[in-house]
NUMIZA-186511 format. One record per residue: residue in three letters; x negated, y, z of N, C-alpha, C, O, CB in turn; residue number from 0. Coordinates in steps of 0.02 Angstrom, whole numbers, plus 50000, padded with zeros to 5 digits. Each point is the difference from the previous one (the first is absolute). Last residue first. Glycine has a CB too. Example, Ala and Ser with C-alpha at 12.3 -4.5 7.8 and 13.67 -1.06 7.14 Angstrom:
REM NUMIZA-186511
["SER"; [49358; 49888; 50354]; [49958; 50059; 50003]; [50039; 50055; 50037]; [49975; 50055; 50008]; [49966; 49913; 49884]; 1]
["ALA"; [50044; 49746; 50104]; [50045; 50059; 50000]; [49955; 50060; 50000]; [49948; 49999; 50033]; [50147; 49942; 50029]; 0]
REM end
This chain:
REM NUMIZA-186511
["UNK"; [50005; 50228; 51546]; [50022; 50069; 50015]; [49968; 50029; 50061]; [50014; 50057; 50017]; [50092; 49916; 49930]; 103]
["UNK"; [49778; 49844; 49884]; [50045; 50002; 50058]; [50018; 50072; 50016]; [49958; 50045; 49996]; [49990; 49848; 50049]; 102]
["UNK"; [49988; 49993; 49709]; [49975; 50042; 50055]; [50051; 50001; 50056]; [50060; 50002; 49989]; [49875; 50070; 49931]; 101]
["UNK"; [50097; 49813; 49867]; [49955; 49965; 50045]; [49971; 50043; 50056]; [49964; 49974; 50042]; [50009; 49956; 49862]; 100]
["UNK"; [50117; 50200; 49892]; [50015; 49929; 50009]; [49948; 49968; 50044]; [49940; 50007; 49988]; [50115; 49990; 49900]; 99]
["UNK"; [49952; 50236; 50030]; [50015; 49984; 50069]; [50019; 49927; 50012]; [50019; 49981; 50055]; [50018; 50136; 49957]; 98]
["UNK"; [49907; 49979; 49769]; [49947; 50019; 50046]; [50013; 49982; 50072]; [49953; 49993; 50039]; [50022; 50098; 49885]; 97]
["UNK"; [50158; 49883; 49858]; [49971; 49942; 50036]; [49951; 50019; 50054]; [49974; 49956; 50035]; [50042; 49980; 49862]; 96]
["UNK"; [50108; 50223; 49956]; [50048; 49948; 50019]; [49971; 49946; 50044]; [50036; 49970; 50040]; [50021; 50053; 49855]; 95]
["UNK"; [49811; 50155; 50012]; [50048; 50029; 50047]; [50050; 49948; 50025]; [50024; 50004; 50057]; [49964; 50106; 49886]; 94]
["UNK"; [49860; 49824; 49890]; [49965; 50012; 50063]; [50048; 50029; 50052]; [50000; 49979; 50058]; [49892; 50040; 49880]; 93]
["UNK"; [50186; 49954; 49842]; [49994; 49936; 50035]; [49966; 50009; 50067]; [50021; 49969; 50050]; [49973; 49973; 49840]; 92]
["UNK"; [50019; 50247; 49974]; [50067; 49980; 50022]; [49998; 49934; 50038]; [50033; 49993; 50051]; [50017; 50068; 49851]; 91]
["UNK"; [49750; 50014; 49999]; [50019; 50042; 50057]; [50069; 49982; 50027]; [50011; 49999; 50060]; [49918; 50092; 49893]; 90]
["UNK"; [49988; 49798; 49852]; [49958; 49984; 50058]; [50023; 50039; 50062]; [50006; 49972; 50054]; [49897; 50006; 49870]; 89]
["UNK"; [50196; 50067; 49868]; [50021; 49935; 50024]; [49963; 49980; 50063]; [50028; 49971; 50046]; [49999; 49996; 49838]; 88]
["UNK"; [49905; 50230; 50008]; [50067; 50008; 50030]; [50025; 49934; 50029]; [50026; 49999; 50055]; [49998; 50093; 49864]; 87]
["UNK"; [49772; 49904; 49962]; [49992; 50037; 50062]; [50068; 50008; 50035]; [50004; 49991; 50061]; [49897; 50070; 49891]; 86]
["UNK"; [50099; 49842; 49835]; [49964; 49956; 50047]; [49995; 50034; 50068]; [50014; 49969; 50051]; [49920; 49978; 49854]; 85]
["UNK"; [50156; 50182; 49921]; [50046; 49946; 50021]; [49968; 49953; 50050]; [50032; 49979; 50048]; [50025; 50030; 49842]; 84]
["UNK"; [49810; 50161; 50012]; [50050; 50030; 50045]; [50048; 49946; 50026]; [50017; 50000; 50059]; [49974; 50109; 49878]; 83]
["UNK"; [49858; 49826; 49901]; [49964; 50013; 50062]; [50047; 50031; 50052]; [49998; 49982; 50059]; [49894; 50033; 49877]; 82]
["UNK"; [50193; 49957; 49849]; [49994; 49936; 50035]; [49962; 50007; 50066]; [50017; 49968; 50050]; [49988; 49973; 49840]; 81]
["UNK"; [50010; 50246; 49967]; [50067; 49984; 50026]; [49997; 49935; 50040]; [50031; 49995; 50053]; [50023; 50064; 49848]; 80]
["UNK"; [49753; 50003; 49985]; [50011; 50045; 50057]; [50068; 49987; 50032]; [50007; 50003; 50061]; [49919; 50083; 49885]; 79]
["UNK"; [50025; 49796; 49857]; [49957; 49978; 50055]; [50010; 50042; 50062]; [50006; 49974; 50055]; [49910; 49986; 49862]; 78]
["UNK"; [50189; 50105; 49884]; [50034; 49943; 50030]; [49960; 49972; 50059]; [50029; 49980; 50050]; [50023; 49993; 49838]; 77]
["UNK"; [49848; 50195; 49987]; [50058; 50028; 50036]; [50039; 49945; 50035]; [50022; 50008; 50057]; [49984; 50087; 49860]; 76]
["UNK"; [49821; 49838; 49944]; [49972; 50031; 50060]; [50055; 50032; 50042]; [49999; 49996; 50061]; [49892; 50026; 49878]; 75]
["UNK"; [50167; 49889; 49852]; [49983; 49947; 50047]; [49972; 50027; 50064]; [50014; 49974; 50054]; [49965; 49951; 49850]; 74]
["UNK"; [50062; 50220; 49917]; [50064; 49980; 50031]; [49988; 49944; 50051]; [50034; 49997; 50051]; [50027; 50036; 49843]; 73]
["UNK"; [49756; 50034; 49979]; [50019; 50053; 50047]; [50065; 49984; 50035]; [50008; 50012; 50060]; [49932; 50072; 49869]; 72]
["UNK"; [49940; 49701; 49991]; [50011; 50064; 49967]; [50014; 50053; 50054]; [50000; 49985; 50060]; [50046; 49957; 49835]; 71]
["UNK"; [49937; 49796; 50099]; [49938; 50039; 50008]; [50005; 50065; 49960]; [49960; 50012; 49954]; [49973; 49882; 50063]; 70]
["UNK"; [50275; 49955; 50100]; [49962; 50014; 49939]; [49938; 50041; 50015]; [50000; 50039; 50048]; [50106; 49956; 49886]; 69]
["UNK"; [50012; 49826; 50233]; [49998; 50072; 49987]; [49958; 50011; 49938]; [49946; 49972; 49993]; [50067; 50056; 50131]; 68]
["UNK"; [50138; 49743; 49952]; [49936; 50036; 50002]; [50010; 50074; 49986]; [50054; 50023; 49981]; [49888; 49873; 49982]; 67]
["UNK"; [50185; 49852; 50119]; [50010; 50067; 49973]; [49936; 50041; 50009]; [49970; 50000; 50053]; [50154; 49994; 49972]; 66]
["UNK"; [49825; 49755; 49952]; [50043; 50038; 50047]; [50012; 50068; 49968]; [49965; 50020; 49954]; [49989; 49919; 50149]; 65]
["UNK"; [49943; 49905; 49760]; [50014; 49955; 50056]; [50046; 50033; 50052]; [50045; 49967; 50027]; [49845; 49979; 49954]; 64]
["UNK"; [50015; 50156; 49810]; [50056; 49955; 49989]; [50018; 49955; 50058]; [50051; 49965; 49997]; [49917; 50037; 49887]; 63]
["UNK"; [49797; 50105; 50131]; [50044; 50015; 49944]; [50054; 49946; 49991]; [49984; 49942; 49990]; [49922; 50119; 49955]; 62]
["UNK"; [49902; 49978; 50217]; [50068; 49980; 50019]; [50050; 50009; 49943]; [50060; 49996; 50011]; [49913; 50034; 50106]; 61]
["UNK"; [49790; 50019; 49858]; [50001; 49939; 50041]; [50071; 49976; 50016]; [50011; 49940; 50007]; [49881; 50096; 50041]; 60]
["UNK"; [50008; 50164; 49825]; [50037; 49947; 49966]; [50005; 49936; 50039]; [50016; 49947; 49972]; [49946; 50103; 49924]; 59]
["UNK"; [49945; 50178; 50155]; [49951; 49950; 49979]; [50034; 49941; 49963]; [49965; 49958; 49971]; [49963; 50074; 50126]; 58]
["UNK"; [50204; 50140; 49995]; [49958; 50031; 49948]; [49947; 49952; 49975]; [49978; 50004; 49942]; [50042; 50108; 50111]; 57]
["UNK"; [50119; 49819; 50127]; [50038; 50006; 49938]; [49958; 50029; 49944]; [50003; 49976; 49943]; [50101; 50038; 50125]; 56]
["UNK"; [49802; 49972; 50146]; [50009; 49932; 49972]; [50038; 50004; 49934]; [49984; 49964; 49953]; [50014; 49986; 50163]; 55]
["UNK"; [49980; 50252; 50004]; [49936; 49977; 49972]; [50006; 49931; 49969]; [49974; 49989; 49945]; [49967; 50079; 50140]; 54]
["UNK"; [50248; 50020; 50028]; [49985; 50040; 49940]; [49935; 49976; 49966]; [49998; 49992; 49939]; [50060; 50106; 50113]; 53]
["UNK"; [50001; 49804; 50154]; [50048; 49980; 49948]; [49985; 50037; 49935]; [49999; 49970; 49946]; [50089; 50007; 50141]; 52]
["UNK"; [49784; 50087; 50096]; [49984; 49931; 49982]; [50046; 49976; 49944]; [49977; 49971; 49951]; [49982; 50006; 50167]; 51]
["UNK"; [50082; 50233; 49978]; [49944; 50001; 49954]; [49976; 49930; 49981]; [49974; 49991; 49945]; [49993; 50118; 50104]; 50]
["UNK"; [50209; 49913; 50111]; [50020; 50029; 49935]; [49944; 49999; 49950]; [50010; 49981; 49942]; [50069; 50091; 50118]; 49]
["UNK"; [49876; 49859; 50162]; [50045; 49952; 49966]; [50018; 50026; 49931]; [49998; 49963; 49951]; [50047; 49999; 50161]; 48]
["UNK"; [49832; 50183; 50025]; [49959; 49944; 49978]; [50042; 49949; 49961]; [49980; 49977; 49947]; [49944; 50040; 50153]; 47]
["UNK"; [50190; 50162; 50001]; [49959; 50024; 49944]; [49957; 49943; 49973]; [49996; 49991; 49939]; [50002; 50125; 50111]; 46]
["UNK"; [50131; 49840; 50141]; [50043; 50012; 49943]; [49960; 50021; 49939]; [50012; 49976; 49945]; [50080; 50056; 50133]; 45]
["UNK"; [49796; 49944; 50128]; [50019; 49934; 49973]; [50043; 50009; 49938]; [49992; 49963; 49951]; [50003; 49987; 50164]; 44]
["UNK"; [49953; 50246; 50000]; [49941; 49972; 49968]; [50013; 49931; 49970]; [49979; 49986; 49944]; [49951; 50078; 50135]; 43]
["UNK"; [50237; 50037; 50051]; [49995; 50033; 49935]; [49939; 49974; 49962]; [50004; 49990; 49939]; [50052; 50113; 50108]; 42]
["UNK"; [49970; 49823; 50172]; [50053; 49972; 49958]; [49998; 50030; 49930]; [50010; 49965; 49951]; [50061; 50015; 50152]; 41]
["UNK"; [49784; 50111; 50054]; [49978; 49932; 49983]; [50052; 49967; 49956]; [49982; 49966; 49951]; [49954; 50025; 50157]; 40]
["UNK"; [50118; 50220; 49977]; [49947; 50005; 49949]; [49974; 49931; 49979]; [49985; 49989; 49941]; [49984; 50122; 50105]; 39]
["UNK"; [50187; 49904; 50131]; [50033; 50015; 49936]; [49948; 50005; 49944]; [50013; 49979; 49944]; [50079; 50081; 50117]; 38]
["UNK"; [49828; 49911; 50157]; [50035; 49939; 49978]; [50034; 50011; 49933]; [49998; 49956; 49956]; [50020; 50012; 50164]; 37]
["UNK"; [49882; 50216; 49983]; [49950; 49955; 49972]; [50031; 49935; 49977]; [49980; 49971; 49949]; [49933; 50080; 50126]; 36]
["UNK"; [50226; 50103; 50035]; [49979; 50028; 49936]; [49947; 49956; 49966]; [50001; 49992; 49939]; [50024; 50124; 50105]; 35]
["UNK"; [50054; 49828; 50175]; [50049; 49986; 49947]; [49979; 50027; 49932]; [50012; 49969; 49949]; [50076; 50034; 50138]; 34]
["UNK"; [49719; 49931; 50086]; [50055; 50048; 49999]; [50047; 49983; 49943]; [49980; 49969; 49951]; [49946; 50121; 50100]; 33]
["UNK"; [49931; 49708; 50054]; [49993; 50060; 49959]; [50059; 50047; 50008]; [50055; 49978; 50019]; [49878; 49955; 49899]; 32]
["UNK"; [50046; 49845; 50180]; [49963; 50051; 50037]; [49992; 50065; 49962]; [49981; 50051; 50029]; [49959; 49857; 50028]; 31]
["UNK"; [50162; 49891; 49850]; [50044; 50032; 50050]; [49965; 50054; 50040]; [50033; 50044; 50028]; [50029; 49849; 49979]; 30]
["UNK"; [49816; 49973; 49834]; [50047; 50045; 49966]; [50044; 50037; 50050]; [50014; 50060; 49991]; [49986; 49864; 49910]; 29]
["UNK"; [49850; 49905; 50173]; [49963; 50058; 49978]; [50047; 50053; 49972]; [49993; 50060; 50014]; [49907; 49867; 49961]; 28]
["UNK"; [50196; 49870; 50085]; [49973; 50033; 50060]; [49962; 50063; 49982]; [50007; 50052; 50033]; [49985; 49836; 50024]; 27]
["UNK"; [50091; 49976; 49765]; [50053; 50037; 50036]; [49973; 50036; 50061]; [50019; 50057; 50012]; [50064; 49860; 49947]; 26]
["UNK"; [49781; 49932; 49913]; [50006; 50065; 49968]; [50051; 50044; 50037]; [49990; 50061; 50005]; [49980; 49887; 49884]; 25]
["UNK"; [50000; 49829; 50178]; [49941; 50039; 50016]; [50003; 50070; 49970]; [49976; 50048; 50030]; [49959; 49847; 49975]; 24]
["UNK"; [50261; 49957; 49955]; [49978; 50008; 50070]; [49939; 50045; 50012]; [50007; 50049; 50037]; [50039; 49840; 49977]; 23]
["UNK"; [50148; 50136; 49804]; [49938; 49963; 49994]; [49961; 50011; 50065]; [49980; 50056; 50014]; [50017; 49956; 49858]; 22]
["UNK"; [50217; 50100; 50083]; [50001; 49934; 50031]; [49936; 49959; 49993]; [49995; 49947; 50032]; [50124; 50055; 49947]; 21]
["UNK"; [49931; 50230; 49935]; [50034; 49996; 50065]; [49990; 49933; 50035]; [50004; 49997; 50061]; [50079; 50083; 49895]; 20]
["UNK"; [49830; 49973; 49824]; [49972; 50049; 50047]; [50030; 49992; 50070]; [49967; 50015; 50050]; [50015; 50063; 49855]; 19]
["UNK"; [50103; 49787; 49919]; [49930; 49983; 50014]; [49972; 50046; 50053]; [49969; 49978; 50048]; [50017; 49980; 49834]; 18]
["UNK"; [50227; 50090; 50038]; [50002; 49941; 50043]; [49929; 49977; 50017]; [49988; 49978; 50056]; [50121; 49988; 49892]; 17]
["UNK"; [49910; 50212; 49900]; [50022; 50019; 50067]; [50003; 49942; 50048]; [49979; 50006; 50057]; [50086; 50085; 49891]; 16]
["UNK"; [49884; 49867; 49827]; [49946; 50038; 50031]; [50019; 50019; 50070]; [49960; 49994; 50047]; [50005; 50051; 49841]; 15]
["UNK"; [50200; 49851; 49981]; [49947; 49953; 50021]; [49942; 50036; 50034]; [49972; 49974; 50049]; [50061; 49951; 49856]; 14]
["UNK"; [50139; 50207; 50003]; [50027; 49962; 50056]; [49946; 49952; 50026]; [49989; 49995; 50061]; [50129; 50013; 49894]; 13]
["UNK"; [49833; 50108; 49849]; [50001; 50045; 50058]; [50025; 49966; 50063]; [49973; 50010; 50054]; [50045; 50084; 49868]; 12]
["UNK"; [49991; 49791; 49874]; [49931; 50004; 50024]; [49995; 50046; 50060]; [49963; 49987; 50047]; [49995; 49992; 49837]; 11]
["UNK"; [50248; 50007; 50008]; [49985; 49938; 50035]; [49929; 49999; 50028]; [49988; 49976; 50055]; [50093; 49965; 49872]; 10]
["UNK"; [49983; 50238; 49935]; [50034; 50005; 50064]; [49988; 49937; 50042]; [49989; 50005; 50061]; [50099; 50069; 49887]; 9]
["UNK"; [49826; 49924; 49835]; [49966; 50051; 50041]; [50032; 50005; 50068]; [49965; 50002; 50051]; [50004; 50060; 49846]; 8]
["UNK"; [50130; 49797; 49941]; [49936; 49973; 50021]; [49965; 50048; 50048]; [49971; 49978; 50050]; [50020; 49958; 49842]; 7]
["UNK"; [50204; 50138; 50005]; [50016; 49949; 50051]; [49936; 49970; 50027]; [49993; 49989; 50060]; [50117; 49986; 49883]; 6]
["UNK"; [49866; 50176; 49880]; [50024; 50034; 50060]; [50016; 49952; 50056]; [49983; 50012; 50058]; [50063; 50078; 49869]; 5]
["UNK"; [49891; 49831; 49857]; [49943; 50026; 50037]; [50022; 50036; 50065]; [49963; 49998; 50049]; [49975; 50015; 49843]; 4]
["UNK"; [50225; 49798; 50025]; [49973; 50061; 49969]; [49940; 50023; 50040]; [49990; 49977; 50056]; [50124; 50056; 49902]; 3]
["UNK"; [50038; 49730; 49999]; [49954; 50035; 50045]; [49970; 50059; 49962]; [49968; 49992; 49949]; [50005; 49901; 50115]; 2]
["UNK"; [50278; 50007; 49887]; [49929; 49989; 49986]; [49957; 50040; 50048]; [50022; 50050; 50028]; [50005; 49928; 49851]; 1]
["UNK"; [50233; 49908; 50121]; [49960; 50058; 50015]; [49927; 49983; 49986]; [49975; 49948; 50021]; [50109; 50092; 50066]; 0]
REM end
């Protein structure tokens, strides 16, 4: 099995969610926010991650090293799909791990 941009995106979403839920100082601040703001922060991470990959690819920094997104209209559509995957992976992971370590 080869690593595709979709697998990379979903994995990044999982990592973002784990970061938001378990990074000690950030978690205290993050837990005080409303759920809608928490989702917006996760979406923001997804957008930033997607545009970093897209930008690095367009600059030729990652060419041939990891699956990349083309610098075309089709590439932008793929970027939007990957942002959706990062956000979805993040939200699903958050729902699965949000109660770990909390006392009933």
